[in-house]
gemmi code that builds the backbone of each chain (N, CA, C; Angstrom):
import gemmi

chains = {
    "A": [
        ("MET", (24.610, 12.445, -1.520), (24.808, 13.937, -1.136), (23.702, 14.350, -0.372)),
        ("PRO", (23.848, 14.963, 0.719), (22.758, 15.549, 1.269), (22.324, 16.921, 0.618)),
        ("ILE", (20.956, 17.323, 0.808), (20.587, 18.396, 0.247), (20.411, 19.478, 1.402)),
        ("GLU", (20.428, 20.852, 1.028), (20.471, 21.740, 2.148), (19.185, 22.577, 1.994)),
        ("VAL", (18.403, 22.464, 3.026), (16.909, 23.151, 3.185), (17.071, 23.944, 4.423)),
        ("ASN", (16.667, 25.274, 4.312), (16.576, 26.136, 5.329), (17.966, 26.025, 6.359)),
        ("GLY", (19.038, 25.879, 5.633), (20.326, 25.733, 6.451), (20.428, 24.563, 7.021)),
        ("LYS", (19.666, 23.551, 6.824), (19.760, 22.152, 7.656), (20.339, 21.147, 6.401)),
        ("GLN", (21.051, 20.266, 6.551), (21.691, 19.340, 5.787), (20.659, 18.109, 5.782)),
        ("LEU", (20.178, 17.697, 4.895), (19.088, 16.534, 5.015), (19.751, 15.244, 4.167)),
        ("GLU", (19.761, 14.163, 4.671), (20.163, 12.990, 3.882), (19.169, 12.502, 3.119)),
        ("VAL", (19.695, 12.225, 2.012), (18.904, 11.637, 0.889), (19.623, 10.455, 0.238)),
        ("ASP", (18.668, 9.456, -0.429), (19.442, 8.334, -0.941), (19.964, 8.624, -2.445)),
        ("GLU", (20.511, 7.649, -3.124), (21.226, 7.844, -4.327), (20.381, 8.290, -5.365)),
        ("GLU", (18.897, 8.066, -5.151), (18.122, 8.769, -6.224), (17.340, 10.022, -5.802)),
        ("GLY", (17.844, 10.514, -4.670), (17.347, 11.872, -4.176), (16.033, 11.722, -3.277)),
        ("TYR", (15.732, 10.452, -2.943), (14.634, 10.361, -1.877), (15.033, 10.791, -0.548)),
        ("LEU", (14.350, 11.472, 0.418), (14.477, 11.666, 1.728), (14.803, 10.445, 2.243)),
        ("ALA", (16.008, 10.332, 3.111), (16.336, 9.168, 3.865), (15.422, 9.103, 5.213)),
        ("ASN", (15.067, 10.177, 5.702), (14.187, 10.270, 6.914), (12.876, 11.069, 6.828)),
        ("LEU", (11.891, 10.283, 6.604), (10.591, 10.848, 6.483), (10.218, 12.065, 7.315)),
        ("ASN", (10.803, 12.053, 8.536), (10.444, 13.147, 9.472), (11.236, 14.434, 9.225)),
        ("ASP", (12.218, 14.385, 8.280), (12.960, 15.478, 7.787), (11.951, 16.613, 7.025)),
        ("TRP", (10.878, 15.990, 6.438), (10.096, 16.599, 5.527), (9.617, 18.122, 5.875)),
        ("GLU", (9.577, 18.953, 5.174), (8.853, 20.272, 5.421), (8.505, 20.870, 4.033)),
        ("PRO", (7.651, 21.670, 3.823), (7.179, 22.124, 2.574), (8.510, 22.816, 1.702)),
        ("ALA", (9.417, 23.174, 2.298), (10.732, 23.605, 1.685), (11.351, 22.777, 0.906)),
        ("VAL", (11.335, 21.503, 1.527), (12.236, 20.335, 0.868), (11.680, 20.100, -0.458)),
        ("ALA", (10.297, 20.246, -0.733), (9.773, 20.056, -2.181), (10.100, 21.249, -3.066)),
        ("GLU", (10.152, 22.402, -2.388), (10.639, 23.512, -3.081), (12.167, 23.352, -3.640)),
        ("VAL", (12.895, 22.790, -2.729), (14.329, 22.771, -3.105), (14.561, 21.743, -4.035)),
        ("MET", (13.777, 20.575, -3.890), (14.010, 19.460, -5.062), (13.555, 19.743, -6.320)),
        ("ALA", (12.456, 20.522, -6.230), (11.730, 20.722, -7.579), (12.624, 21.917, -8.225)),
        ("ALA", (13.274, 22.829, -7.547), (14.069, 23.812, -8.135), (15.291, 23.238, -8.602)),
        ("ALA", (15.730, 22.148, -8.089), (16.948, 21.280, -8.579), (16.687, 20.736, -10.119)),
        ("GLU", (15.223, 20.531, -10.242), (14.768, 19.716, -11.466), (14.036, 20.906, -12.444)),
        ("ASP", (14.180, 22.249, -12.126), (13.685, 23.261, -12.922), (11.939, 22.782, -12.971)),
        ("GLN", (11.563, 22.511, -12.014), (9.943, 22.374, -11.942), (9.393, 23.024, -11.073)),
        ("PRO", (8.485, 24.123, -11.793), (7.837, 24.985, -10.929), (6.899, 24.121, -10.196)),
        ("LEU", (6.349, 24.617, -8.822), (5.347, 24.013, -8.171), (4.123, 25.005, -7.971)),
        ("THR", (3.104, 24.565, -8.550), (2.042, 25.476, -8.635), (0.908, 24.821, -7.481)),
        ("SER", (-0.114, 25.329, -7.323), (-1.070, 24.754, -6.219), (-1.671, 23.489, -6.756)),
        ("ASP", (-1.667, 23.241, -8.151), (-2.168, 21.874, -8.578), (-1.123, 20.793, -8.238)),
        ("HIS", (0.253, 21.318, -8.191), (1.334, 20.152, -7.706), (1.097, 20.016, -6.339)),
        ("TRP", (0.810, 21.017, -5.576), (0.770, 21.065, -4.019), (-0.370, 19.904, -3.787)),
        ("GLU", (-1.366, 20.103, -4.547), (-2.590, 19.222, -4.191), (-2.332, 17.683, -4.229)),
        ("ILE", (-1.389, 17.518, -5.184), (-1.069, 16.064, -5.359), (-0.010, 15.553, -4.328)),
        ("ILE", (0.947, 16.451, -3.895), (1.775, 16.338, -2.956), (1.140, 16.126, -1.666)),
        ("ASN", (0.365, 16.856, -1.292), (-0.426, 16.738, 0.015), (-1.233, 15.660, -0.106)),
        ("PHE", (-2.010, 15.229, -1.198), (-2.604, 13.964, -1.248), (-1.667, 12.711, -0.960)),
        ("LEU", (-0.655, 12.810, -1.495), (0.160, 11.609, -1.256), (0.650, 11.634, 0.166)),
        ("ARG", (0.887, 12.695, 0.738), (1.329, 12.543, 2.126), (0.277, 12.221, 3.162)),
        ("GLU", (-0.910, 12.506, 2.696), (-2.164, 12.063, 3.515), (-2.187, 10.445, 3.204)),
        ("TYR", (-1.934, 9.988, 1.929), (-2.326, 8.622, 1.858), (-1.039, 7.834, 2.436)),
        ("TYR", (0.079, 8.337, 2.541), (1.067, 7.643, 3.386), (0.802, 7.657, 4.739)),
        ("GLU", (0.193, 8.766, 5.357), (-0.160, 8.785, 6.579), (-1.105, 7.779, 6.994)),
        ("GLU", (-2.209, 7.483, 6.188), (-3.186, 6.650, 6.354), (-2.611, 5.121, 6.137)),
        ("TYR", (-2.038, 4.754, 5.173), (-1.720, 3.396, 4.929), (-0.245, 3.134, 4.896)),
        ("GLN", (0.551, 3.853, 5.190), (2.151, 3.672, 5.442), (2.815, 3.138, 4.159)),
        ("ILE", (2.261, 3.393, 3.051), (2.865, 3.170, 1.589), (2.553, 4.360, 0.812)),
        ("ALA", (3.636, 4.549, -0.241), (3.359, 5.421, -1.310), (2.660, 4.619, -2.467)),
        ("PRO", (1.682, 5.050, -2.873), (0.788, 4.187, -3.778), (1.322, 4.153, -5.133)),
        ("ALA", (1.038, 2.913, -5.670), (1.361, 2.700, -7.171), (0.667, 3.876, -8.090)),
        ("VAL", (1.216, 4.088, -9.198), (0.668, 5.173, -10.056), (-0.883, 4.859, -10.331)),
        ("ARG", (-0.980, 3.491, -10.881), (-2.550, 3.201, -11.110), (-3.468, 3.531, -9.837)),
        ("VAL", (-3.023, 3.152, -8.610), (-3.840, 3.398, -7.299), (-3.798, 4.921, -7.137)),
        ("LEU", (-2.820, 5.585, -7.269), (-2.905, 7.118, -7.223), (-3.843, 7.636, -8.045)),
        ("THR", (-3.649, 7.175, -9.325), (-4.725, 7.852, -10.341), (-6.170, 7.683, -9.911)),
        ("LYS", (-6.614, 6.329, -9.560), (-7.765, 6.157, -9.079), (-8.253, 6.716, -7.726)),
        ("ALA", (-7.349, 6.984, -6.983), (-7.624, 7.542, -5.738), (-7.984, 9.066, -5.886)),
        ("VAL", (-6.940, 9.655, -6.709), (-7.021, 11.282, -6.833), (-8.513, 11.339, -7.604)),
        ("GLY", (-8.912, 10.529, -8.662), (-10.119, 10.637, -9.427), (-11.194, 10.638, -8.434)),
        ("LYS", (-11.209, 9.724, -7.492), (-12.273, 9.596, -6.519), (-12.298, 10.836, -5.527)),
        ("LYS", (-11.136, 11.255, -5.199), (-11.179, 12.635, -4.090), (-11.215, 13.900, -4.863)),
        ("LEU", (-10.552, 14.013, -5.938), (-10.362, 15.356, -6.826), (-11.191, 15.509, -7.819)),
        ("GLY", (-11.918, 14.314, -8.288), (-12.554, 14.427, -9.603), (-11.957, 13.730, -10.779)),
        ("LYS", (-12.726, 13.256, -11.710), (-12.347, 12.591, -13.031), (-11.244, 13.398, -13.683)),
        ("ASP", (-11.387, 14.784, -13.952), (-10.719, 15.478, -14.550), (-9.229, 15.531, -14.080)),
        ("LYS", (-9.087, 15.191, -12.751), (-7.683, 15.162, -12.218), (-7.107, 13.658, -12.168)),
        ("GLY", (-8.161, 12.862, -12.056), (-7.584, 11.334, -11.845), (-7.364, 10.569, -13.152)),
        ("ASN", (-6.615, 11.051, -13.978), (-6.218, 10.466, -15.206), (-4.754, 10.711, -15.535)),
        ("SER", (-4.027, 9.781, -16.116), (-2.676, 9.866, -16.235), (-2.232, 11.224, -16.927)),
        ("LYS", (-3.077, 11.437, -17.912), (-2.431, 12.543, -18.658), (-2.361, 13.958, -17.745)),
        ("TYR", (-3.332, 14.226, -16.882), (-3.140, 15.293, -16.108), (-1.985, 15.141, -15.023)),
        ("LEU", (-1.721, 13.955, -14.566), (-0.776, 13.664, -13.487), (0.522, 13.780, -14.248)),
        ("TYR", (0.718, 13.245, -15.361), (2.006, 13.323, -16.148), (2.412, 14.663, -16.464)),
        ("GLU", (1.286, 15.630, -16.803), (1.532, 16.835, -17.138), (2.162, 17.741, -16.103)),
        ("LEU", (1.636, 17.461, -14.967), (2.198, 17.940, -13.671), (3.503, 17.599, -13.331)),
        ("PHE", (3.671, 16.238, -13.387), (4.883, 15.505, -13.004), (5.624, 14.825, -14.131)),
        ("PRO", (6.262, 15.355, -14.964), (6.676, 14.616, -16.159), (7.567, 13.388, -16.021)),
        ("TYR", (8.340, 13.639, -14.884), (9.165, 12.403, -14.650), (8.421, 11.280, -13.965)),
        ("GLY", (7.029, 11.312, -13.971), (6.306, 10.203, -13.481), (5.752, 10.702, -12.051)),
        ("PRO", (4.316, 10.703, -12.094), (3.704, 11.199, -10.601), (4.042, 10.216, -9.685)),
        ("GLY", (4.278, 9.019, -9.758), (4.725, 8.132, -8.650), (5.823, 8.576, -8.146)),
        ("LYS", (7.086, 8.592, -9.144), (8.291, 8.700, -8.644), (8.802, 10.224, -8.187)),
        ("GLN", (8.265, 11.179, -8.881), (8.602, 12.614, -8.800), (7.712, 13.230, -7.617)),
        ("ALA", (6.510, 13.082, -7.732), (5.564, 13.774, -6.784), (5.919, 13.110, -5.376)),
        ("CYS", (6.153, 11.732, -5.333), (6.513, 11.024, -4.016), (7.822, 11.703, -3.375)),
        ("LYS", (8.952, 11.774, -4.286), (10.244, 12.396, -3.932), (9.769, 13.782, -3.234)),
        ("TYR", (9.123, 14.534, -3.885), (8.929, 16.054, -3.467), (8.208, 15.763, -1.981)),
        ("ALA", (7.178, 14.785, -2.104), (6.524, 14.708, -0.802), (7.394, 14.001, 0.357)),
        ("GLY", (8.472, 13.607, 0.068), (9.416, 13.170, 1.235), (9.032, 11.592, 1.542)),
        ("LEU", (8.280, 11.006, 0.519), (7.962, 9.470, 0.813), (8.950, 8.580, 0.072)),
        ("PRO", (9.212, 7.484, 0.392), (9.869, 6.498, -0.476), (9.356, 6.317, -1.643)),
        ("LYS", (10.147, 5.866, -2.716), (9.663, 5.344, -4.006), (8.540, 4.486, -3.889)),
        ("PRO", (7.480, 4.637, -4.649), (6.450, 3.728, -4.559), (6.867, 2.123, -4.568)),
        ("THR", (6.118, 1.414, -3.881), (6.474, 0.103, -3.873), (6.157, -0.665, -5.245)),
        ("GLY", (7.184, -1.408, -5.818), (6.990, -1.879, -6.959), (7.623, -1.024, -8.031)),
        ("CYS", (8.043, 0.151, -7.795), (8.471, 0.978, -8.804), (9.973, 0.742, -8.971)),
        ("VAL", (10.451, 0.619, -10.323), (11.865, 0.376, -10.433), (12.640, 1.525, -11.134)),
    ],
    "B": [
        ("MET", (-1.732, -12.392, -22.275), (-1.387, -13.300, -21.063), (-2.598, -13.848, -20.366)),
        ("ALA", (-2.679, -15.177, -20.153), (-3.990, -15.788, -19.561), (-3.787, -15.366, -18.110)),
        ("ILE", (-4.993, -15.008, -17.615), (-5.003, -14.684, -16.168), (-5.062, -16.057, -15.224)),
        ("LYS", (-3.972, -16.016, -14.257), (-3.996, -17.145, -13.526), (-4.414, -16.781, -12.145)),
        ("LYS", (-4.751, -17.828, -11.314), (-5.305, -17.569, -9.966), (-4.015, -17.843, -8.908)),
        ("PHE", (-3.587, -16.539, -8.440), (-2.523, -16.433, -7.382), (-3.036, -16.589, -6.027)),
        ("MET", (-2.527, -17.385, -5.293), (-2.904, -17.146, -3.832), (-1.669, -17.062, -2.955)),
        ("TYR", (-1.912, -16.090, -2.172), (-0.602, -16.018, -1.102), (-0.979, -16.399, 0.326)),
        ("ILE", (-0.423, -17.295, 0.832), (-0.771, -17.909, 2.126), (0.163, -17.379, 3.118)),
        ("ASN", (-0.414, -16.834, 4.099), (0.401, -16.170, 5.149), (0.000, -17.011, 6.559)),
        ("ARG", (1.118, -17.381, 7.073), (1.173, -18.392, 8.176), (1.888, -17.789, 9.346)),
        ("LYS", (2.565, -16.774, 9.197), (3.562, -16.543, 10.535), (2.917, -15.060, 11.179)),
        ("ALA", (3.342, -14.921, 12.456), (3.037, -13.699, 13.206), (3.644, -12.412, 12.611)),
        ("PRO", (3.081, -11.244, 12.599), (3.662, -10.287, 11.698), (5.023, -9.767, 12.070)),
        ("TYR", (5.447, -9.785, 13.248), (6.711, -9.375, 13.726), (7.704, -10.579, 13.990)),
        ("GLY", (8.871, -10.277, 14.163), (9.893, -11.457, 14.540), (10.465, -12.102, 13.354)),
        ("THR", (9.750, -12.271, 12.276), (10.278, -12.661, 11.141), (9.911, -11.700, 9.897)),
        ("ILE", (10.570, -11.646, 8.741), (10.304, -10.765, 7.708), (9.110, -11.293, 6.936)),
        ("TYR", (8.592, -12.508, 7.044), (7.704, -13.009, 6.207), (6.371, -12.127, 5.864)),
        ("ALA", (5.953, -11.556, 6.854), (4.501, -11.110, 6.712), (4.815, -9.919, 5.913)),
        ("LEU", (5.857, -8.899, 6.208), (5.954, -7.833, 5.504), (6.492, -8.074, 3.986)),
        ("GLU", (7.404, -9.207, 3.901), (7.662, -9.363, 2.535), (6.475, -9.950, 1.587)),
        ("SER", (5.670, -10.779, 2.198), (4.489, -11.160, 1.568), (3.565, -9.987, 1.081)),
        ("LEU", (3.389, -8.984, 1.914), (2.546, -7.932, 1.663), (3.149, -7.056, 0.523)),
        ("GLU", (4.469, -7.048, 0.613), (5.121, -5.949, -0.530), (4.965, -6.824, -1.759)),
        ("VAL", (5.308, -8.170, -1.984), (5.228, -8.991, -2.956), (3.771, -8.947, -3.425)),
        ("VAL", (2.615, -8.963, -2.685), (1.355, -8.871, -3.159), (0.992, -7.464, -3.962)),
        ("LEU", (1.641, -6.536, -3.260), (1.430, -4.943, -3.971), (2.072, -4.876, -5.075)),
        ("ILE", (3.228, -5.359, -5.182), (4.079, -5.391, -6.508), (3.312, -6.226, -7.624)),
        ("GLY", (2.961, -7.428, -7.039), (2.116, -8.360, -8.034), (0.997, -7.991, -8.503)),
        ("ALA", (0.221, -6.952, -7.752), (-1.068, -6.554, -8.091), (-0.988, -5.805, -9.399)),
        ("ALA", (0.110, -5.334, -9.840), (0.073, -4.634, -10.998), (0.024, -5.401, -12.364)),
        ("PHE", (0.085, -6.816, -12.221), (0.220, -7.666, -13.323), (-1.379, -8.354, -13.574)),
        ("ASP", (-2.344, -7.647, -13.092), (-3.782, -8.114, -13.421), (-3.971, -9.672, -13.334)),
        ("GLN", (-3.452, -10.174, -12.180), (-3.645, -11.592, -12.219), (-5.037, -11.556, -11.073)),
        ("ASP", (-5.606, -12.739, -11.044), (-6.687, -12.939, -10.212), (-6.081, -13.436, -8.561)),
        ("VAL", (-5.857, -12.458, -7.913), (-5.091, -12.667, -6.747), (-5.951, -12.779, -5.418)),
        ("SER", (-5.674, -13.748, -4.411), (-6.249, -13.985, -3.107), (-5.445, -13.907, -2.138)),
        ("LEU", (-5.583, -13.810, -0.980), (-4.888, -14.019, 0.104), (-5.505, -14.810, 1.246)),
        ("ALA", (-4.668, -15.621, 1.822), (-5.264, -16.534, 2.937), (-4.470, -16.235, 4.047)),
        ("PHE", (-5.159, -16.300, 5.253), (-4.485, -16.205, 6.573), (-4.662, -17.298, 7.466)),
        ("ILE", (-3.718, -18.147, 7.803), (-3.975, -19.194, 8.466), (-2.823, -19.348, 9.729)),
        ("GLY", (-3.245, -20.169, 10.801), (-2.217, -20.329, 11.816), (-1.863, -18.972, 12.318)),
        ("ASP", (-0.596, -18.664, 12.822), (-0.244, -17.434, 13.379), (-0.492, -16.147, 12.442)),
        ("GLY", (-0.550, -16.583, 11.147), (-0.766, -15.621, 10.169), (-1.999, -14.741, 10.201)),
        ("VAL", (-2.971, -15.285, 11.014), (-3.939, -14.362, 11.529), (-3.740, -13.228, 12.448)),
        ("TYR", (-2.659, -13.198, 12.962), (-2.165, -11.968, 13.826), (-1.966, -10.810, 13.004)),
        ("GLN", (-1.488, -11.181, 11.813), (-1.153, -9.897, 10.904), (-2.377, -9.133, 10.653)),
        ("LEU", (-3.562, -9.362, 10.802), (-4.623, -8.701, 10.515), (-5.332, -8.085, 11.748)),
        ("VAL", (-4.873, -8.411, 12.909), (-5.263, -7.820, 14.320), (-5.359, -6.345, 14.320)),
        ("LYS", (-6.540, -5.848, 14.586), (-6.418, -4.329, 14.416), (-5.731, -3.770, 16.003)),
        ("GLY", (-5.318, -2.459, 15.782), (-4.869, -1.628, 16.923), (-3.345, -2.305, 17.236)),
        ("GLN", (-2.576, -2.633, 16.258), (-1.315, -3.146, 16.391), (-0.272, -1.754, 16.812)),
        ("ASN", (0.591, -1.977, 17.967), (1.474, -1.082, 18.148), (2.847, -1.612, 18.450)),
        ("THR", (3.771, -1.152, 17.456), (5.114, -1.599, 17.578), (6.188, -0.956, 18.199)),
        ("GLN", (5.722, 0.075, 18.848), (6.650, 1.085, 19.425), (7.721, 0.554, 20.384)),
        ("ALA", (7.446, -0.531, 21.095), (8.278, -1.121, 22.025), (9.441, -2.079, 21.223)),
        ("ILE", (9.125, -2.364, 20.106), (9.871, -3.322, 19.559), (10.724, -2.474, 18.431)),
        ("GLY", (10.568, -1.395, 18.290), (11.230, -0.286, 17.414), (11.163, -0.730, 15.887)),
        ("GLN", (10.095, -1.324, 15.562), (9.891, -1.682, 14.047), (8.458, -0.895, 13.555)),
        ("LYS", (8.634, -0.641, 12.146), (7.507, 0.102, 11.660), (6.177, -0.716, 11.803)),
        ("ASN", (5.164, -0.292, 12.028), (3.912, -0.844, 12.064), (3.274, -0.802, 10.735)),
        ("PHE", (3.330, -1.951, 10.083), (2.930, -1.776, 8.611), (1.442, -2.310, 8.614)),
        ("SER", (0.831, -2.631, 9.549), (-0.504, -3.162, 9.531), (-1.529, -2.114, 8.732)),
        ("PRO", (-1.499, -0.921, 8.861), (-2.364, -0.071, 8.179), (-2.328, -0.248, 6.619)),
        ("THR", (-1.249, -0.724, 6.167), (-1.172, -0.974, 4.704), (-2.162, -2.174, 4.134)),
        ("TYR", (-2.565, -2.896, 5.085), (-3.610, -3.892, 4.669), (-4.872, -3.273, 4.045)),
        ("ALA", (-5.170, -2.115, 4.635), (-6.305, -1.495, 4.353), (-6.216, -0.805, 2.998)),
        ("ALA", (-5.011, -0.815, 2.264), (-4.679, -0.442, 1.142), (-5.036, -1.464, 0.082)),
        ("LEU", (-5.127, -2.500, 0.412), (-5.306, -3.769, -0.488), (-6.476, -3.616, -1.563)),
        ("GLY", (-7.461, -3.149, -1.061), (-8.882, -2.769, -1.713), (-8.337, -1.862, -2.866)),
        ("ASP", (-7.691, -0.879, -2.696), (-7.259, 0.041, -3.782), (-6.493, -0.652, -4.834)),
        ("TYR", (-5.750, -1.754, -4.560), (-5.027, -2.539, -5.507), (-5.777, -3.649, -6.074)),
        ("ASP", (-6.959, -3.640, -5.928), (-7.866, -4.710, -6.419), (-7.603, -5.901, -5.845)),
        ("VAL", (-7.031, -5.935, -4.648), (-7.014, -7.198, -3.911), (-8.022, -7.469, -2.907)),
        ("ASN", (-9.139, -8.170, -3.294), (-10.302, -7.954, -2.213), (-10.916, -9.281, -1.973)),
        ("LYS", (-9.873, -10.406, -2.035), (-10.220, -11.683, -1.753), (-9.455, -12.343, -0.647)),
        ("ILE", (-9.981, -11.820, 0.829), (-9.036, -12.186, 1.750), (-9.548, -13.209, 2.585)),
        ("TYR", (-9.070, -14.391, 2.609), (-9.652, -15.632, 3.315), (-8.948, -15.737, 4.880)),
        ("VAL", (-9.717, -15.916, 5.800), (-9.238, -16.029, 7.048), (-9.837, -17.298, 7.406)),
        ("GLU", (-8.955, -18.090, 8.110), (-9.454, -19.518, 8.429), (-10.190, -19.588, 9.776)),
        ("LYS", (-11.120, -20.052, 10.082), (-11.986, -19.878, 11.182), (-11.413, -20.550, 12.399)),
        ("GLU", (-10.782, -21.734, 12.084), (-10.263, -22.461, 13.273), (-9.022, -22.003, 13.822)),
        ("SER", (-8.351, -21.137, 12.874), (-6.947, -20.556, 13.339), (-7.345, -19.456, 14.169)),
        ("LEU", (-8.454, -18.689, 13.959), (-8.797, -17.571, 14.990), (-9.196, -18.293, 16.219)),
        ("GLU", (-10.222, -19.350, 15.997), (-10.741, -19.817, 17.280), (-9.670, -20.426, 18.073)),
        ("GLU", (-8.641, -21.097, 17.635), (-7.619, -21.529, 18.380), (-6.631, -20.664, 19.301)),
        ("ARG", (-6.966, -19.336, 18.639), (-5.977, -18.299, 19.285), (-6.970, -17.245, 20.081)),
        ("GLY", (-8.256, -17.763, 20.380), (-9.083, -16.925, 21.051), (-9.622, -15.628, 20.413)),
        ("LEU", (-9.423, -15.573, 19.117), (-9.762, -14.377, 18.383), (-11.060, -14.527, 17.720)),
        ("THR", (-11.831, -13.406, 17.197), (-12.840, -13.407, 16.478), (-12.752, -12.409, 15.411)),
        ("LEU", (-13.673, -12.459, 14.451), (-13.442, -11.606, 13.303), (-13.387, -10.138, 13.773)),
        ("TYR", (-14.111, -9.845, 15.016), (-13.987, -8.395, 15.425), (-12.815, -7.958, 16.084)),
        ("ASP", (-11.882, -8.839, 16.100), (-10.402, -8.490, 16.641), (-9.553, -8.099, 15.260)),
        ("LEU", (-10.201, -8.343, 14.302), (-9.402, -8.036, 13.075), (-9.791, -6.688, 12.407)),
        ("GLN", (-8.825, -6.058, 11.661), (-9.322, -4.834, 10.856), (-10.684, -5.242, 9.896)),
        ("HIS", (-11.232, -4.122, 9.860), (-12.377, -4.305, 8.919), (-11.914, -3.908, 7.384)),
        ("LEU", (-11.686, -4.850, 6.781), (-10.976, -4.540, 5.362), (-12.275, -4.513, 4.361)),
        ("VAL", (-12.041, -3.385, 3.606), (-13.169, -3.092, 2.495), (-12.417, -2.773, 1.137)),
        ("TRP", (-13.259, -3.019, 0.151), (-12.836, -2.488, -1.125), (-14.045, -1.649, -1.575)),
        ("GLU", (-13.691, -0.740, -2.689), (-14.970, -0.068, -3.166), (-15.119, -0.421, -4.646)),
        ("ASP", (-16.407, -0.826, -4.780), (-16.714, -1.237, -6.373), (-17.013, -0.143, -7.195)),
        ("GLU", (-16.140, 0.132, -8.156), (-16.378, 1.337, -8.962), (-17.465, 1.115, -9.933)),
        ("ASP", (-17.776, -0.153, -10.097), (-18.978, -0.299, -10.993), (-20.418, -0.017, -10.326)),
        ("GLU", (-20.229, 0.081, -9.013), (-21.558, 0.221, -8.097), (-21.396, 1.418, -7.260)),
        ("ASP", (-21.079, 2.572, -8.173), (-20.784, 3.918, -7.422), (-19.942, 3.793, -6.155)),
        ("TRP", (-18.970, 3.187, -6.162), (-17.989, 3.134, -5.130), (-18.531, 2.494, -4.016)),
        ("ALA", (-19.461, 1.529, -3.854), (-20.037, 1.057, -2.747), (-18.774, 0.149, -2.019)),
        ("GLU", (-19.057, 0.288, -0.743), (-17.973, -0.334, 0.166), (-18.384, -1.824, 0.312)),
        ("LYS", (-17.371, -2.804, 0.077), (-17.849, -4.080, 0.315), (-16.574, -4.913, 1.126)),
        ("ASP", (-17.095, -5.756, 1.894), (-16.077, -6.462, 2.773), (-15.141, -7.445, 1.867)),
        ("SER", (-13.935, -7.191, 2.494), (-12.796, -8.024, 1.666), (-12.590, -9.293, 2.445)),
        ("ILE", (-12.964, -9.540, 3.720), (-12.460, -10.635, 4.386), (-13.584, -11.645, 4.347)),
        ("ARG", (-13.200, -12.903, 4.036), (-14.131, -14.046, 3.984), (-13.563, -15.035, 5.054)),
        ("LEU", (-14.521, -15.181, 6.059), (-14.240, -16.294, 7.014), (-14.570, -17.547, 6.575)),
        ("VAL", (-13.808, -18.407, 6.457), (-13.928, -19.724, 5.964), (-13.384, -20.869, 6.839)),
        ("SER", (-13.946, -22.098, 6.754), (-13.589, -23.123, 7.714), (-12.314, -23.852, 7.007)),
        ("ARG", (-11.599, -24.619, 7.629), (-10.464, -25.175, 7.097), (-10.801, -25.884, 5.958)),
        ("SER", (-11.742, -26.713, 5.883), (-12.166, -27.465, 4.623), (-12.565, -26.568, 3.722)),
        ("GLU", (-13.257, -25.604, 3.812), (-13.690, -24.624, 2.721), (-12.342, -24.174, 2.226)),
        ("LEU", (-11.286, -23.690, 2.921), (-10.266, -23.147, 2.479), (-9.442, -23.965, 1.661)),
        ("ALA", (-9.550, -25.392, 2.164), (-8.911, -26.416, 1.289), (-9.425, -26.358, -0.161)),
        ("ASP", (-10.681, -26.273, -0.350), (-11.328, -26.222, -1.649), (-10.866, -25.024, -2.370)),
        ("VAL", (-10.793, -23.922, -1.696), (-10.099, -22.501, -2.427), (-8.894, -22.777, -2.965)),
        ("ILE", (-8.020, -23.416, -2.170), (-6.645, -23.621, -2.530), (-6.476, -24.487, -3.720)),
        ("ASP", (-7.354, -25.513, -3.621), (-7.405, -26.515, -4.704), (-7.753, -25.871, -5.864)),
        ("GLU", (-8.344, -24.812, -6.059), (-8.570, -24.105, -7.385), (-7.576, -23.225, -7.766)),
        ("GLN", (-6.447, -23.094, -7.085), (-5.481, -22.049, -7.618), (-4.585, -22.590, -8.542)),
        ("ASP", (-4.056, -21.665, -9.401), (-2.887, -22.082, -10.337), (-1.428, -21.940, -9.646)),
        ("VAL", (-1.194, -20.813, -8.960), (-0.031, -20.510, -8.192), (-0.331, -20.407, -6.818)),
        ("ILE", (0.522, -20.832, -5.856), (0.385, -20.820, -4.320), (1.904, -20.125, -3.965)),
        ("LEU", (1.797, -19.303, -3.313), (2.898, -18.682, -2.656), (2.762, -18.475, -1.027)),
        ("SER", (3.657, -19.385, -0.374), (3.519, -19.529, 0.829), (4.522, -18.715, 1.703)),
        ("PHE", (4.179, -17.928, 2.845), (4.946, -17.219, 3.422), (4.680, -17.405, 5.069)),
    ],
}
model = gemmi.Model(1)
for chain_id, residues in chains.items():
    chain = gemmi.Chain(chain_id)
    for i, (resn, *xyz) in enumerate(residues, 1):
        res = gemmi.Residue()
        res.name, res.seqid = resn, gemmi.SeqId(i, " ")
        for name, pos in zip(("N", "CA", "C"), xyz):
            atom = gemmi.Atom()
            atom.name, atom.element = name, gemmi.Element(name[0])
            atom.pos, atom.b_iso = gemmi.Position(*pos), 0.0
            res.add_atom(atom)
        chain.add_residue(res)
    model.add_chain(chain)
structure = gemmi.Structure()
structure.add_model(model)
structure.setup_entities()
């Protein structure tokens, strides 16, 4: 079922990931998060934007382990750990944050 | 679980068949299992690492930037066969500069690609427990 963002119908797959990467805009994350009762703070946005930059550079959504390490390096050890990331994204930083960021599900994630 | 030596051998040009992309995805997925992973590029497989790829005209995704993420996945032993490069008129400088960061040495960048001769590569292949050929 497509989701409606700013009056546009956007195609998503059966798990709610955007079908077309180029459809993404910040409002997409807001709509997806609202549907899951997940408030988005600037800390959430920091990770979402980080994922989008990672995808831009490497053309993949990183595995959680890789994300954790990369966040630690870029944003500091207090953020580069699974406790911090799971508190922000309780459904899993890989799955949930990638979805909000409009990326495919991380490679190897089932 | 005992750590095994896994080698993925890449033999085909990046586009035209699905082998190169499939191999890369299996490597990324397999990297989660903490094995001793290495990659080898031989024959037309060396084209997979050529820098500056542009797939626009064939309407396929250019997945070559993903090779640069291998270091993040702790895949940092990438063997490229010297003869295969030479036979195609290529040198190491035609390939992406792949690096990994050593967390134990304050994230020092180190080269991932090891240029080896055919006979050296044969020795490395000989040491492996598992070989996956693509």
